KOLDRENDO-482742 format. One line per 2 residues: their letters; for each residue x negated, y negated, z negated of N, C-alpha, C, O. Coordinates in Angstrom, 3 decimals, always signed. Each point is the difference from the previous one (the first is absolute). Layout:
N
a = X:Y:Z:X:Y:Z:X:Y:Z:X:Y:Z  ...
***
This chain:
82
mn = -70.486:-98.095:-73.454:-0.199:+1.031:-0.988:-0.450:-0.658:-1.298:-1.015:-0.696:-0.026  +1.742:+0.906:-1.016:-0.386:-0.508:-1.308:-0.786:+1.065:-0.731:+0.379:+1.171:+0.007
yf = -1.451:-1.561:-0.628:-0.760:+0.956:-0.794:-0.590:-0.720:-1.196:-0.055:-1.229:-0.041  -0.382:+2.006:-0.923:-0.580:-0.515:-1.226:-1.315:+0.714:-0.197:-0.047:+1.230:-0.007
rq = -1.024:-1.990:-0.152:-1.305:+0.599:-0.244:-0.596:-0.670:-1.227:+0.027:-1.224:-0.128  -0.565:+2.036:-0.771:-0.580:-0.540:-1.220:-1.191:+0.855:-0.385:+0.085:+1.228:+0.005
ii = -1.191:-1.869:-0.336:-1.164:+0.726:-0.505:+0.056:-0.081:-1.515:+0.090:-1.091:-0.564  -0.142:+2.235:-0.094:+0.086:+0.088:-1.455:-1.365:+0.449:-0.506:-0.496:+1.053:+0.401
ee = -0.108:-1.841:-1.275:-1.336:+0.318:-0.508:-0.011:+1.265:-0.860:-0.937:+0.793:+0.088  +1.948:-0.598:-0.903:+0.089:+1.214:-0.814:+1.442:+0.489:+0.051:+0.896:-0.622:-0.570
lp = -0.683:+1.738:+1.253:+1.342:+0.511:+0.244:+0.685:+0.410:-1.300:-0.528:+0.828:-0.743  +1.695:-1.399:+0.464:+0.734:+0.415:-1.201:+0.700:+1.339:+0.231:+0.029:+0.499:+1.124
et = +0.527:+0.074:-2.171:+0.696:+1.274:+0.136:+1.298:-0.152:+0.774:+0.461:+0.958:+0.620  +0.139:-2.146:-0.644:+1.245:-0.263:+0.713:-0.207:-1.161:+0.960:-0.590:-1.016:-0.366
ii = +1.072:+1.164:+1.589:-0.118:-1.070:+0.989:+1.355:-0.678:+0.138:+1.012:+0.662:+0.229  -0.995:-1.971:-0.367:+1.226:-0.776:+0.121:+0.222:-0.345:+1.473:-0.889:-0.557:+0.645
ap = +2.042:+0.876:-0.121:+0.327:-0.304:+1.395:+0.536:-1.427:+0.098:+0.748:-0.439:-0.872  -1.124:-0.291:+1.928:+0.545:-1.340:+0.206:+1.523:+0.080:+0.157:+0.501:+0.935:+0.625
pe = +0.238:-1.893:-1.175:+1.468:+0.049:+0.056:+0.555:+0.145:+1.415:+0.995:+0.697:+0.201  -1.617:-1.341:+0.778:+0.524:+0.064:+1.373:-0.162:+1.375:+0.645:+0.616:+0.270:+1.031
lr = -1.433:+0.599:-1.619:-0.197:+1.336:+0.554:+0.731:+1.087:-0.788:+0.013:+1.158:+0.416  +0.583:-1.510:-1.524:+0.715:+0.995:-0.806:+1.254:+0.485:+0.718:+0.650:-0.758:+0.720
hr = -0.323:+2.018:-0.922:+1.184:+0.637:+0.591:-0.067:+0.021:+1.527:+1.028:-0.044:+0.677  -2.249:+0.112:-0.144:-0.201:+0.104:+1.448:-0.914:+1.181:+0.271:-0.712:+0.467:-0.889
rv = +0.739:+0.001:+2.102:-0.907:+1.068:+0.422:-1.365:-0.639:+0.249:-0.115:-0.886:+0.848  -0.916:+1.317:-1.569:-1.330:-0.588:+0.111:-1.065:+1.094:+0.062:+0.265:+1.151:-0.346
ei = -1.433:-1.505:+0.776:-1.163:+0.885:-0.029:-1.011:-0.630:-0.938:-0.343:-1.172:+0.158  -0.135:+1.925:-1.123:-0.987:-0.493:-0.953:-1.301:+0.740:+0.264:-0.038:+1.230:+0.007
ii = -1.026:-1.990:+0.208:-1.317:+0.575:+0.229:-0.905:-0.498:-1.115:-0.138:-1.208:-0.195  -0.471:+2.113:-0.526:-0.954:-0.374:-1.037:-1.380:+0.349:+0.546:-0.309:+1.168:+0.239
lp = -0.506:-2.181:-0.047:-1.311:+0.156:+0.608:-1.048:-0.537:-0.961:-0.010:-1.204:-0.260  -0.876:+2.042:-0.283:-1.031:-0.509:-0.903:-0.985:-0.883:+0.761:-0.420:+0.342:+1.106
ld = +0.057:-1.465:-1.692:-0.922:-0.929:+0.641:-1.416:+0.155:-0.533:-0.855:-0.852:+0.242  +0.611:+1.913:-0.951:-1.346:+0.324:-0.450:-0.229:+1.487:+0.232:+0.936:+0.758:+0.252
ev = -2.175:-0.366:-0.341:-0.337:+1.401:+0.193:-0.467:+0.578:-1.326:-0.602:-0.703:-0.812  +0.875:+1.970:+0.593:-0.494:+0.679:-1.189:-1.172:+0.858:+0.441:+0.137:+0.861:+0.870
ig = -1.295:-1.103:-1.480:-1.186:+0.761:+0.374:-0.147:+1.202:-0.921:+0.775:+0.146:-0.946  -1.756:+0.722:+1.202:-0.158:+1.270:-0.684:+0.115:-0.033:-1.514:+0.536:+0.938:-0.591
ng = -1.024:-1.989:-0.051:+0.048:-0.033:-1.466:+1.317:-0.549:-0.529:+0.128:-0.246:-1.199  +0.852:+0.050:+2.074:+1.301:-0.501:-0.424:+0.058:-1.509:-0.131:+1.049:-0.561:-0.316
ks = -2.179:-0.101:+0.558:-0.061:-1.455:-0.093:+0.627:-0.609:+1.250:-0.170:+0.522:+1.102  +0.878:-1.601:-1.270:+0.670:-0.662:+1.105:-0.915:-1.068:+0.583:-0.611:-0.765:-0.747
ta = +0.507:+0.702:+2.074:-0.821:-0.995:+0.673:+0.908:-0.918:+0.799:+0.693:+0.457:+0.909  -0.685:-1.741:-1.232:+0.833:-0.965:+0.711:-0.537:-0.194:+1.412:-1.206:+0.076:+0.232
vd = +2.110:-0.324:+0.705:-0.376:-0.208:+1.394:+0.521:-1.348:+0.473:+0.924:-0.561:-0.588  -1.535:+0.040:+1.673:+0.459:-1.270:+0.559:+1.148:+0.244:+0.984:+0.475:+1.127:+0.136
an = -0.038:-2.175:+0.539:+1.147:+0.095:+0.907:-0.238:+0.957:+1.165:+0.957:+0.482:+0.606  -2.225:-0.200:-0.284:-0.309:+0.906:+1.103:-0.327:+1.412:-0.473:-0.356:+0.855:+0.810
gw = +0.473:-0.602:-2.107:-0.237:+1.332:-0.523:-1.433:+0.278:-0.429:-0.310:+1.118:-0.409  -0.573:-2.117:+0.493:-1.389:+0.188:-0.428:-0.103:-0.213:-1.504:+0.636:-0.912:-0.529
pl = -1.420:+1.728:-0.175:-0.185:-0.219:-1.444:-0.558:-1.398:-0.246:-0.870:-0.470:+0.734  +1.383:-0.196:-1.783:-0.479:-1.341:-0.318:-1.498:+0.034:-0.261:-0.485:+0.869:-0.724
gf = -0.254:-1.816:+1.313:-1.445:-0.082:-0.178:-0.801:+0.945:+0.869:-1.226:+0.034:-0.106  +1.888:+0.744:+0.975:-0.698:+0.990:+0.823:-1.088:-0.644:+0.856:-1.138:+0.470:+0.019
fe = +1.485:-1.543:+0.686:-0.972:-0.611:+0.908:-1.115:-0.714:-0.768:-1.150:+0.001:+0.438  +1.481:-0.605:-1.569:-1.027:-0.650:-0.807:-0.988:+1.036:-0.548:-1.193:-0.282:-0.108
et = +1.677:+1.463:-0.233:-0.866:+1.046:-0.546:-0.832:+0.703:+1.068:-1.074:+0.518:-0.306  +1.546:-0.488:+1.551:-0.705:+0.744:+1.041:-0.788:-0.893:+0.955:-0.824:+0.505:+0.763
eg = +1.053:-1.805:-0.786:-0.679:-0.927:+0.909:-1.521:+0.063:-0.222:-0.484:-0.125:-1.125  -0.244:+0.320:+2.216:-1.456:+0.009:-0.068:-0.608:+1.235:-0.638:-1.171:-0.030:-0.379
rw = +1.915:+1.103:+0.248:-0.485:+1.198:-0.685:-0.599:+1.047:+0.945:-0.459:+1.040:-0.473  +0.446:-1.275:+1.793:-0.544:+0.972:+0.947:-1.464:+0.249:-0.320:-0.788:-0.943:-0.072
ag = +0.414:+2.210:-0.123:-1.363:+0.353:-0.382:-0.733:+0.754:+1.101:-1.133:+0.434:-0.205  +1.755:-0.268:+1.368:-0.627:+0.738:+1.086:-0.820:-0.908:+0.910:-0.365:-1.117:-0.365
ep = +0.090:+1.631:+1.554:-0.737:-0.769:+1.000:+0.762:-1.286:+0.310:+1.229:-0.018:-0.078  -1.936:-1.058:+0.430:+0.703:-1.238:+0.351:+0.939:+0.233:+1.190:-0.354:+0.683:+0.961
lv = +1.545:-1.259:-1.043:+0.957:+0.135:+1.088:-0.377:-0.971:+1.116:-0.322:-1.162:-0.248  +0.369:+1.664:+1.480:-0.371:-0.813:+1.158:+1.141:+0.032:+0.992:+0.525:+1.067:+0.318
re = -0.140:-2.234:+0.171:+1.030:-0.059:+1.041:-0.695:+0.125:+1.344:-0.858:-0.809:+0.352  +1.243:+1.833:+0.388:-0.589:+0.243:+1.306:+0.455:-1.083:+0.988:+1.042:-0.621:-0.206
pq = -1.815:+0.390:+1.275:+0.412:-0.973:+1.018:+1.376:+0.372:+0.557:+0.303:+1.177:+0.194  +0.516:-2.181:+0.057:+1.365:+0.219:+0.444:+0.143:+0.033:+1.515:+1.088:+0.273:+0.507
ge = -2.159:-0.544:+0.221:+0.090:+0.010:+1.462:+0.568:-1.311:+0.519:+0.251:-0.931:-0.765  -0.053:+0.872:+2.061:+0.522:-1.205:+0.632:+1.511:+0.024:+0.032:+0.611:+1.062:+0.127
ye = -0.014:-2.219:-0.240:+1.449:-0.118:+0.073:+0.437:+0.206:+1.434:-0.601:-0.549:+0.923  +1.644:+1.337:-0.734:+0.483:+0.318:+1.340:+0.626:-1.253:+0.639:+0.729:-0.743:-0.657
tr = -1.022:+0.525:+1.933:+0.571:-1.137:+0.722:+1.390:+0.378:+0.482:+0.186:+1.052:+0.611  +0.781:-1.899:-0.881:+1.389:+0.272:+0.394:+0.510:-1.095:+0.891:-0.541:-1.105:+0.024
le = +1.599:+1.419:+0.719:+0.617:-1.002:+0.852:+0.705:-1.035:-0.858:+0.507:+0.316:-1.076  -0.479:-1.553:+1.554:+0.671:-1.065:-0.748:+1.481:-0.010:+0.316:+0.412:+0.409:+1.086
fe = +0.406:-0.883:-2.048:+1.438:-0.172:+0.240:+0.225:-1.165:+0.932:-0.777:-0.954:+0.029  +1.852:+1.043:+0.735:+0.329:-1.125:+0.906:+0.984:-0.920:-0.647:+0.398:-0.999:+0.600
***
């Protein structure tokens, strides 16, 4: 399967199709790689969809009771492979 994928930083009014795909049946999907928040401002996201700087801004910000990891119990004994 041949396909063409391109990330465009600022979408122009006209999209140029690659020559090898012209005059063929194709599917075009336009997917915004940023989110528009309530004030109309665009927020860039990383490859996993998280806003850029999200973890740096939220790291260490927990203001509640200290988080405690409860005891995990004993590991179950299993039969060994032969």
